[in-house]
N, C-alpha and C positions, 0 to 999 in steps of 0.2 A: 615381743613379750611372750615367747613360747617356752622359755626356760622354767621348768617346774619350781625350782628354788626361788626364782624371782616372783613367780605367781604366789607362792606360799608366803613370802615375806610381805608382799603387797597386801594380801588378804589379811594377814595377822595385824598389820599396821592399820588397815581400814577398820577392822573390828574393834581394835583398841581405841581408835579415835571416835568411833560411834558410841562405844560404852562411856567414854569420858564426856562426850556431848550429851548423852542421855542423863548422866549423873548431874551435870551442871544445869541442864534444863529443868530437872525435877525439883531443884531447890531454888527458891526465889533469892535467898541470900547469895548463893553462888552466881546466879544469873545476872544480878545487878552489880557484881563486883568485877575485878579484873579477870577471873576465870571465864565469866560469861562473855566479857568483851573479847577475850581470846578465841572462844568458841564461835562467836558471831563473825569475827574477822576471818577466822579460818574457813568458815562456811562460805563466805563471800569469795575468798581466794579459790577454794575448791570449785565453786560454781564457775568462776571466770576461766580457770584453767580448763575445765571440762568443755565449756562452750568454745574456747579457742581450739582445743584438740578436735572437736566435732567439725568446726569450720574448716580446719586444715585438712581433715579427712575428706570432707565433701568437696573441697577445692581440688584434690588430687584425683578425683574420679574422672572416668572418661566422659566426654561430652555426649549427650544423646543426639543422634542425627535424625 
């Protein structure tokens, strides 16, 4: 992921999702309806993918002798 264009696209997407998450979390009506459910589900998915990527990265490291 060293392509600057890809990094910029990922950063813009992450910022947009963070703003939507903050907006939905700030209003109780949105948090308890389907946008809140989508944000909560998306957060769980992002957490799971992140942990999977971290485990994969740790698994590929050289063993310590």
